[in-house]
N, C-alpha and C positions, 0 to 999 in steps of 0.2 A: 691872521693870515700867515704870519711868520711860523707859527706852530704847525700849520698844515703843510707848509713847504718842508719843514724839518722832518715831519712824519713821512711825507712822500719820498724825500731823498733817502731817508733811512730804509724805508721799505724797498726802494729800488736797489740800493746797495746790497741789502739782505737777499733779495730775489736773485740778483746776479751771482752772489756768492753761493747760494744754494744750488743754482743751476750748474755753476762751474764745479762745485764739490761733487755733485752727483755725476757729472761727466768724468771726473777723475776716478771716482769709485767704480763706475761701470766700465771704464775703458782700460784700466790697468791690467786686470786679470786676462782680458781678451787679447791684450797686446803681447802676450807671451812673456811678460815680466815674471820674475821668480816669486810671485805671491804663492804661498802654500795654502791650498784649500783642500784638506783631506775629506773625501766624500763620506768617510765613516764618522766624521765629526762636523756636521754642517753648522753647528752652533759656533764653532771657531771661526769659520769664514764670515758668518754674519757679524760676529763681534769685531773682527778685524775691519770689515767694511764700514761698520758704524763708527769705529774709532777713526778710520781714515777720513770719513765724511766730516766729522766734527773738527778734527785737527786741521783739515784743509779749509773748511768754512771759517774757522777762527783765524787762521793765518791770513786769508784774503781780507776779512774785515779789519784785522789789525793793520794791514798795509794801508787801507783806506783811512783808518783813524790816524795813523802816523803821518800820512800826507796832509790830513786836515790840521793836525797839531803843528806841523811844519809851516803851513800857511799862516796859522794864527801867530806862531812865534816870529815869523818875518814881519808881521804887522805890529805886534806888541811883544818885543823881546823882554821877557822877565823870567825870574827863577821859577815861578809856579808853572808856566807853560813849558819850560825846559824840564821840570820834574815830570810833567805829563808825558813828554816825549820819552824820557828815560823809562818811565813806568810802562809805556806802550812797547818799547823795545824789549823790556824784560818779558812781558807777556808774549810778544812775538817769538822770542827765543824759546819760551815754554811750548808754544804751539808747534813750532817747527821741530823741536827735538822730541815731542811726544807723538809725532806722526809715525805710524807703524811702518811706513814705507822707507823712512830714512835709514834704518839699520840695513835694509836690503840693498839700498843704493850704495851704502858705504861698505858693503861686504861683510857685515857682522852676523848675518843670519836672521832668523825670525825674531826671537827675543821679545815676543808679545805675550803677556800674561792673559789668562782667561778670566771671565767674570764681568759683572757690570761695572766694576771699577776700572775696567779697561777704557771705557769711554765716558764715564760720568764726569771726571774732572774737565774734560774738553766740553761737555755739554754745559756745565756751569760757567766755564770761561766764555763760551759762546754767548750765553745770555748776558753776562757782564759786558762783553764787547758791544752787543747790540744796544744796551742801555747807554754806555759811554758814547757811542756813535750818535745816538738820538740826542743826547744832552749837548754834544758838541755842535750840533746844527740848529739848536734852538735859538 
């Protein structure tokens, strides 16, 4: 029974993060924000949107994971749980700084490289976060 509840909770958090990330991806360019989508290179826009999705998705799930580890640490303060919190903070910083929208918000310009490696690190980090989230609710 506990396994089913953990799976349901993880699926719920994942579904909310997917919906919120899709909302961010599809609302930002229409909001008149300075995302650069050159019609001559539609692949660039698709890659930026994919990277934006995965980095936002990962950031949201890492926030949930950080809150979960925070609750565990309040109940059982130990060095292992503190290490998990620090590891999660490091991953969170990676996710936030790899978001392609951050340089635009900070005024640094585009600064996004093309190719599948634009979003693959975030994809793999997202998978790792889903696994950690599932394990933390088991």
